FIVO-524324 format. One line per 5 residues: number of its first residue (from 1); their letters; for each residue x negated, y, z negated of C-alpha. Coordinates in nm, 2 decimals, padded with zeros to 4 digits. Example, Ala and Ser with C-alpha at 12.3 -4.5 7.8 and 13.67 -1.06 7.14 Angstrom:
! FIVO-524324
1 = AS = -01.23/-00.45/-00.78 | -01.37/-00.11/-00.71
This chain:
! FIVO-524324
1 = XXXXX = -27.56/10.89/-12.85 | -27.25/10.76/-12.84 | -27.30/10.35/-12.95 | -27.02/10.22/-12.98 | -27.02/09.97/-13.30
6 = XXXXX = -26.80/09.67/-13.38 | -26.53/09.71/-13.60 | -26.59/09.45/-13.90 | -26.33/09.29/-14.10 | -26.14/09.44/-14.40
11 = XXXXX = -26.04/09.12/-14.57 | -26.28/09.06/-14.83 | -26.42/08.74/-14.97 | -26.64/08.60/-15.24 | -26.94/08.50/-15.01
16 = XXXXX = -27.01/08.81/-14.90 | -27.00/08.96/-15.18 | -27.28/08.75/-15.33 | -27.46/08.81/-15.03 | -27.45/09.17/-15.08
21 = XXXXX = -27.74/09.18/-15.30 | -27.98/08.95/-15.07 | -28.09/09.17/-14.76 | -28.06/09.51/-14.65 | -27.86/09.38/-14.33
26 = XXXXX = -27.66/09.17/-14.54 | -27.55/09.50/-14.82 | -27.52/09.71/-14.52 | -27.30/09.46/-14.35 | -27.10/09.48/-14.72
31 = XXXXX = -27.08/09.83/-14.78 | -26.93/09.86/-14.40 | -26.67/09.66/-14.47 | -26.58/09.83/-14.85 | -26.55/10.17/-14.66
36 = XXXXX = -26.30/10.09/-14.41 | -26.10/09.91/-14.64 | -26.14/10.18/-14.87 | -26.01/10.42/-14.64 | -25.74/10.20/-14.50
41 = XXXXX = -25.56/10.19/-14.88 | -25.62/10.56/-14.96 | -25.40/10.63/-14.65 | -25.19/10.38/-14.78 | -25.10/10.48/-15.08
46 = XXXXX = -25.09/10.85/-15.03 | -24.93/10.90/-14.67 | -24.59/10.80/-14.63 | -24.67/10.50/-14.35 | -24.39/10.30/-14.24
51 = XXXXX = -24.41/09.93/-14.43 | -24.39/09.78/-14.08 | -24.75/09.92/-13.99 | -24.87/09.70/-14.28 | -25.03/09.35/-14.23
56 = XXXXX = -24.94/09.11/-14.53 | -25.04/09.26/-14.85 | -25.37/09.06/-14.97 | -25.55/09.02/-15.31 | -25.89/09.01/-15.42
61 = XXXXX = -25.93/08.90/-15.79 | -25.59/09.00/-15.84 | -25.64/09.35/-15.75 | -25.42/09.40/-15.39 | -25.50/09.58/-15.10
66 = XXXXX = -25.37/09.67/-14.74 | -25.42/09.59/-14.41 | -25.28/09.80/-14.07 | -25.26/09.62/-13.80 | -25.49/09.73/-13.51
71 = XXXXX = -25.26/09.83/-13.23 | -25.07/10.02/-13.44 | -24.92/10.35/-13.25 | -24.89/10.53/-13.58 | -25.10/10.82/-13.61
76 = XXXXX = -25.30/10.79/-13.86 | -25.38/10.42/-13.83 | -25.53/10.55/-13.50 | -25.74/10.81/-13.68 | -25.85/10.63/-13.91
81 = XXXXX = -25.96/10.33/-13.64 | -26.12/10.63/-13.46 | -26.34/10.81/-13.70 | -26.38/10.48/-13.86 | -26.59/10.38/-13.55
86 = XXXXX = -26.85/10.69/-13.64 | -26.83/10.65/-13.96 | -27.00/10.27/-13.95 | -27.20/10.43/-13.67 | -27.38/10.65/-13.88
91 = XXXXX = -27.36/10.39/-14.14 | -27.53/10.15/-13.95 | -27.82/10.37/-13.82 | -27.88/10.47/-14.17 | -27.79/10.84/-14.09
96 = XXXXX = -27.47/10.84/-14.33 | -27.51/11.05/-14.63 | -27.15/11.15/-14.71 | -26.80/11.16/-14.58 | -26.51/11.32/-14.67
101 = XXXXX = -26.14/11.22/-14.61 | -25.91/11.53/-14.65 | -25.50/11.56/-14.64 | -25.43/11.88/-14.55 | -25.08/12.03/-14.52
106 = XXXXX = -25.01/12.04/-14.13 | -24.86/12.38/-14.08 | -25.10/12.57/-14.31 | -25.43/12.35/-14.33 | -25.45/12.38/-14.71
111 = XXXXX = -25.65/12.09/-14.85 | -25.43/11.90/-15.05 | -25.65/11.61/-15.14 | -26.03/11.52/-15.06 | -26.17/11.19/-15.10
116 = XXXXX = -26.57/11.18/-15.06 | -26.81/10.90/-15.03 | -27.15/10.89/-15.08 | -27.44/10.68/-14.96 | -27.76/10.60/-15.09
121 = XXXXX = -28.03/10.39/-14.92 | -28.30/10.23/-15.09 | -28.62/10.04/-14.93 | -28.50/09.80/-14.67 | -28.76/09.53/-14.74
126 = XXXXX = -28.77/09.54/-15.12 | -28.45/09.68/-15.28 | -28.44/09.73/-15.64 | -28.44/09.35/-15.75 | -28.40/09.46/-16.12
131 = XXXXX = -28.09/09.54/-16.09 | -27.94/09.31/-15.82 | -27.61/09.14/-15.96 | -27.33/09.00/-15.75 | -27.10/08.99/-16.07
136 = XXXXX = -27.17/09.36/-16.13 | -27.13/09.43/-15.72 | -26.81/09.25/-15.76 | -26.67/09.43/-16.07 | -26.75/09.77/-15.93
141 = XXXXX = -26.55/09.70/-15.61 | -26.25/09.59/-15.82 | -26.26/09.90/-15.99 | -26.29/10.15/-15.72 | -25.99/09.94/-15.52
146 = XXXXX = -25.82/09.95/-15.88 | -25.87/10.32/-15.87 | -25.73/10.36/-15.54 | -25.44/10.16/-15.58 | -25.36/10.35/-15.90
151 = XXXXX = -25.42/10.70/-15.73 | -25.11/10.94/-15.90 | -24.83/11.13/-15.73 | -24.55/11.06/-15.44 | -24.69/10.98/-15.08
156 = XXXXX = -24.69/11.28/-14.88 | -24.44/11.26/-14.57 | -24.62/11.16/-14.26 | -24.48/11.46/-14.05 | -24.60/11.71/-14.34
161 = XXXXX = -24.95/11.65/-14.34 | -25.25/11.61/-14.14 | -25.58/11.44/-14.14 | -25.96/11.53/-14.13 | -26.26/11.34/-14.18
166 = XXXXX = -26.59/11.55/-14.24 | -26.91/11.35/-14.25 | -27.29/11.49/-14.39 | -27.61/11.32/-14.23 | -27.92/11.26/-14.38
171 = XXXXX = -28.23/11.48/-14.35 | -28.37/11.21/-14.13 | -28.14/11.22/-13.83 | -28.21/11.32/-13.49 | -28.09/11.66/-13.39
176 = XXXXX = -27.91/11.53/-13.07 | -27.73/11.26/-13.30 | -27.36/11.25/-13.31 | -27.16/10.93/-13.39 | -26.87/10.85/-13.14
181 = XXXXX = -26.55/11.07/-13.15 | -26.75/11.35/-13.36 | -26.89/11.69/-13.29 | -27.05/11.94/-13.49 | -26.85/12.09/-13.74
186 = XXXXX = -26.90/12.45/-13.88 | -26.58/12.48/-14.08 | -26.67/12.41/-14.45 | -26.39/12.29/-14.66 | -26.42/12.41/-15.02
191 = XXXXX = -26.26/12.15/-15.24 | -26.47/12.25/-15.55 | -26.15/12.47/-15.72 | -26.00/12.07/-15.80 | -26.17/11.89/-16.10
196 = XXXXX = -26.35/11.56/-16.01 | -26.25/11.26/-16.07 | -26.52/10.93/-16.01 | -26.31/10.64/-15.83 | -26.64/10.42/-15.88
201 = XXXXX = -27.01/10.29/-15.80 | -27.08/10.01/-15.63 | -27.50/09.96/-15.63 | -27.62/09.64/-15.43 | -27.98/09.71/-15.49
206 = XXXXX = -28.04/09.82/-15.17 | -27.70/10.09/-15.10 | -27.49/10.29/-15.35 | -27.17/10.36/-15.27 | -26.99/10.65/-15.49
211 = XXXXX = -26.64/10.79/-15.48 | -26.47/11.04/-15.60 | -26.09/11.23/-15.59 | -26.01/11.60/-15.57 | -25.68/11.71/-15.54
216 = XXXXX = -25.33/11.85/-15.66 | -25.15/11.49/-15.77 | -25.54/11.45/-15.99 | -25.50/11.76/-16.18 | -25.38/11.54/-16.51
221 = XXXXX = -25.50/11.20/-16.35 | -25.70/11.02/-16.66 | -25.89/10.77/-16.50 | -25.62/10.51/-16.39 | -25.85/10.25/-16.32
226 = XXXXX = -26.00/10.21/-16.69 | -25.67/10.13/-16.84 | -25.59/09.85/-16.54 | -25.62/09.52/-16.64 | -25.96/09.47/-16.46
231 = XXXXX = -26.29/09.55/-16.52 | -26.50/09.86/-16.42 | -26.83/09.97/-16.48 | -26.79/10.29/-16.55 | -26.57/10.45/-16.80
236 = XXXXX = -26.44/10.82/-16.87 | -26.41/10.96/-17.23 | -26.05/11.07/-17.22 | -26.03/11.45/-17.20 | -25.87/11.51/-17.59
241 = XXXXX = -26.15/11.30/-17.68 | -26.41/11.43/-17.52 | -26.28/11.82/-17.59 | -26.29/11.68/-17.95 | -26.63/11.55/-17.92
246 = XXXXX = -26.73/11.90/-17.79 | -26.58/12.10/-18.04 | -26.74/11.84/-18.32 | -27.11/11.93/-18.17 | -27.07/12.31/-18.13
251 = XXXXX = -26.99/12.31/-18.47 | -27.27/12.10/-18.55 | -27.52/12.22/-18.29 | -27.74/12.50/-18.42 | -27.81/12.78/-18.22
256 = XXXXX = -28.20/12.70/-18.17 | -28.07/12.35/-17.99 | -28.30/12.12/-18.13 | -28.52/12.32/-18.34 | -28.80/12.21/-18.13
261 = XXXXX = -29.11/12.43/-18.16 | -29.16/12.54/-17.82 | -29.52/12.56/-17.79 | -29.65/12.54/-17.43 | -29.42/12.52/-17.12
266 = XXXXX = -29.65/12.22/-17.03 | -29.61/12.06/-17.35 | -29.25/12.01/-17.39 | -29.26/11.88/-16.97 | -29.48/11.59/-17.13
271 = XXXXX = -29.23/11.53/-17.41 | -28.94/11.54/-17.14 | -29.12/11.28/-16.92 | -29.13/10.99/-17.21 | -28.92/10.70/-17.01
276 = XXXXX = -28.99/10.35/-17.12 | -28.98/10.09/-16.86 | -28.70/09.93/-17.02 | -28.48/10.27/-16.99 | -28.62/10.28/-16.62
281 = XXXXX = -28.49/09.89/-16.57 | -28.15/09.96/-16.76 | -28.02/10.26/-16.58 | -27.86/10.21/-16.23 | -28.07/10.27/-15.92
286 = XXXXX = -28.05/10.62/-15.79 | -28.38/10.57/-15.62 | -28.41/10.64/-15.21 | -28.67/10.61/-14.96 | -28.89/11.00/-14.93
291 = XXXXX = -28.76/11.03/-14.63 | -28.40/11.05/-14.62 | -28.43/11.22/-15.03 | -28.33/11.58/-15.05 | -28.65/11.71/-15.07
296 = XXXXX = -28.67/12.09/-15.09 | -28.31/12.13/-15.07 | -28.34/12.34/-14.78 | -28.06/12.28/-14.49 | -28.24/12.19/-14.21
301 = XXXXX = -28.10/12.22/-13.82 | -28.00/11.84/-13.82 | -27.82/11.85/-14.15 | -27.48/11.87/-13.93 | -27.13/11.80/-14.04
306 = XXXXX = -26.89/11.65/-13.79 | -26.49/11.67/-13.77 | -26.21/11.48/-13.62 | -25.87/11.65/-13.66 | -25.60/11.42/-13.66
311 = XXXXX = -25.27/11.58/-13.52 | -25.00/11.37/-13.35 | -24.90/11.51/-12.98 | -24.66/11.79/-13.01 | -24.58/12.09/-12.83
316 = XXXXX = -24.85/12.32/-12.65 | -24.80/12.59/-12.91 | -24.86/12.35/-13.17 | -25.11/12.10/-13.09 | -25.41/12.30/-12.99
321 = XXXXX = -25.65/11.99/-13.09 | -25.58/11.66/-12.98 | -25.64/11.32/-13.13 | -25.95/11.29/-12.97 | -26.08/11.69/-12.98
326 = XXXXX = -26.27/11.81/-13.27 | -26.31/12.16/-13.42 | -26.60/12.37/-13.30 | -26.95/12.45/-13.45 | -27.05/12.64/-13.70
331 = XXXXX = -27.33/12.64/-13.97 | -27.31/12.47/-14.35 | -27.33/12.70/-14.60 | -27.64/12.62/-14.84 | -27.42/12.73/-15.15
336 = XXXXX = -27.14/12.47/-15.10 | -27.39/12.17/-15.06 | -27.58/12.27/-15.33 | -27.26/12.27/-15.54 | -27.16/11.91/-15.40
341 = XXXXX = -27.48/11.78/-15.43 | -27.49/11.83/-15.84 | -27.36/11.51/-16.01 | -27.63/11.44/-16.24 | -27.70/11.79/-16.40
346 = XXXXX = -27.62/11.75/-16.77 | -27.37/12.05/-16.79 | -27.13/11.94/-16.49 | -27.04/12.25/-16.36 | -27.07/12.24/-15.99
351 = XXXXX = -26.95/12.64/-15.86 | -27.25/12.79/-16.01 | -27.36/13.07/-15.75 | -27.75/13.06/-15.61 | -27.86/13.28/-15.91
356 = XXXXX = -27.88/12.94/-16.13 | -28.22/12.79/-15.98 | -28.21/12.41/-15.82 | -28.46/12.14/-15.88 | -28.48/11.79/-15.82
361 = XXXXX = -28.58/11.52/-16.04 | -28.80/11.25/-15.99 | -28.58/11.01/-16.15 | -28.24/11.03/-16.02 | -28.37/11.21/-15.75
366 = XXXXX = -28.05/11.48/-15.80 | -28.08/11.82/-15.81 | -28.01/11.96/-16.12 | -28.02/12.35/-16.27 | -28.33/12.44/-16.41
371 = XXXXX = -28.14/12.66/-16.67 | -27.97/12.36/-16.82 | -28.31/12.18/-16.87 | -28.46/12.49/-17.03 | -28.65/12.69/-16.73
376 = XXXXX = -28.58/13.04/-16.64 | -28.78/12.96/-16.31 | -28.81/12.63/-16.15 | -29.14/12.78/-16.01 | -29.24/12.68/-16.41
381 = XXXXX = -29.16/12.33/-16.38 | -29.41/12.10/-16.24 | -29.23/11.95/-15.93 | -29.40/11.65/-15.90 | -29.34/11.50/-16.31
386 = XXXXX = -28.97/11.68/-16.36 | -28.76/11.43/-16.52 | -28.45/11.62/-16.58 | -28.20/11.60/-16.92 | -27.95/11.35/-16.83
391 = XXXXX = -28.25/11.07/-16.75 | -28.50/11.17/-17.02 | -28.22/11.18/-17.33 | -27.92/11.03/-17.41 | -27.86/11.30/-17.66
396 = XXXXX = -27.46/11.33/-17.70 | -27.53/11.73/-17.72 | -27.69/11.75/-17.38 | -27.36/11.87/-17.25 | -27.35/12.17/-17.49
401 = XXXXX = -27.75/12.23/-17.53 | -27.72/12.30/-17.11 | -27.36/12.51/-17.15 | -27.54/12.73/-17.40 | -27.88/12.76/-17.19
406 = XXXXX = -27.61/12.84/-16.88 | -27.44/13.11/-17.09 | -27.78/13.25/-17.29 | -27.90/13.30/-16.89 | -27.59/13.47/-16.76
411 = XXXXX = -27.55/13.70/-17.02 | -27.92/13.78/-16.94 | -27.86/13.86/-16.60 | -27.53/14.07/-16.66 | -27.63/14.20/-17.00
416 = XXXXX = -27.23/14.18/-17.10 | -27.02/13.83/-17.14 | -27.13/13.60/-16.86 | -26.97/13.55/-16.57 | -27.09/13.17/-16.60
421 = XXXXX = -26.81/13.09/-16.88 | -26.54/13.09/-16.61 | -26.66/12.74/-16.54 | -26.58/12.60/-16.87 | -26.27/12.42/-17.02
426 = XXXXX = -26.02/12.66/-17.23 | -26.18/12.47/-17.55 | -26.54/12.52/-17.42 | -26.52/12.88/-17.33 | -26.37/12.93/-17.67
431 = XXXXX = -26.66/12.76/-17.88 | -26.92/12.90/-17.66 | -26.84/13.27/-17.72 | -26.77/13.16/-18.13 | -27.13/13.07/-18.11
436 = XXXXX = -27.22/13.34/-17.94 | -27.03/13.58/-18.13 | -27.18/13.38/-18.49 | -27.57/13.43/-18.41 | -27.48/13.80/-18.30
441 = XXXXX = -27.54/13.79/-17.96 | -27.16/13.92/-17.80 | -26.97/14.18/-17.99 | -26.63/13.98/-18.06 | -26.37/14.12/-17.88
446 = XXXXX = -26.58/14.39/-17.62 | -26.79/14.16/-17.49 | -27.11/14.36/-17.55 | -27.43/14.20/-17.57 | -27.65/14.26/-17.81
451 = XXXXX = -28.01/14.20/-17.62 | -28.25/14.20/-17.92 | -28.02/13.90/-18.06 | -28.01/13.77/-17.69 | -28.39/13.79/-17.64
456 = XXXXX = -28.49/13.57/-17.95 | -28.19/13.30/-17.91 | -28.36/13.22/-17.54 | -28.71/13.21/-17.66 | -28.62/12.91/-17.90
461 = XXXXX = -28.41/12.77/-17.65 | -28.61/12.79/-17.32 | -28.95/12.63/-17.23 | -29.13/12.87/-16.99 | -29.03/13.23/-17.20
466 = XXXXX = -29.28/13.26/-17.46 | -29.51/13.47/-17.26 | -29.27/13.58/-17.04 | -29.29/13.96/-16.86 | -28.91/13.92/-16.82
471 = X = -28.84/13.95/-17.22
């Protein structure tokens, strides 16, 4: 089903921003424009494409952006037009869930940088009226453009890198569908070893676009968008301040975490579910229609990924793939997809194995770790009513709670200092170990676990273990 689709203009105007909140179709039109513009400007900011390949630098509310020549023969611009057609076709049909623009080293295919855009769709007819605000859309768009403009690091020389584009589809995508210029791909490109930096989120009420960046150049990135002279919707706490807050919380937070009497799992769930209508309306829309949500998180046969490998013409021995070819078929690893999907779990640790079961939150519709939310076993949770820790509580200690629960669970499973601590930052690991040693759970310097002390801590911190046969 290789349907052609007209490439939208990438010049932004106020009218289109204002119209983006009015109907599903106008929102989709706006989102297609922003997607193309974002991808173009990432290429401009990160690869040494010659200046004469650009059309005049433009600006929206004093935030500059670039447009490339449509008939350019530059391989990166040609690649953009080609994979952009496929991406926009999938977006037009409502099949696009996620796309990754990946810069790799030409000789080794080592991933240098990756830029991910995730898409969510709301009801075509109603949208989410409570959050539709064109001014918020405008500010969010400026934040995204400014984050791209401020990406750090020297540009990569054209001859040193190649460009890849991967896409993931929604669960309702027909098994026969492939967008123009894409083919099924099974080469899972893991970028989870990089820290994640959020470039912004645009929410029209009908669609939500979230941008993330990963890469060597971003290891010390401090969210430059928040320091630039434009308004942004989401601000991040500087890492040094965040670590100080974490350390302060760790000193104040007792091992019992909330000091709550955990009588029954159901009773705890009822407490967790208490969310006022006002709180619901104040949160940004995370809801999408049931037919395109994660569901039971199993990877279905039509959850394919496509890839187009952009390689300049070169001698046959080096150019195994040309511009219009793609890499061969291979299945997605479920663990990889699930780790990429965790954007709302209180722990903020993505690279956990399948030992840590996942459950979907009924408010944000995101998968989260059952353990982080106080459950040893996801089967103990009422899946129709479950609200995750991040959605049900604004407690500043949520992150620490989640980390403590993960470490306790890991120590119980492994009967030693748990491997899950590898996900912690240096400061976090030090503080978590200090707390475990303080309560006699782990012997200092040995990593040996005191099972009696561990079991007591678990009983205080999990909802479903009061009468558990596992303890």
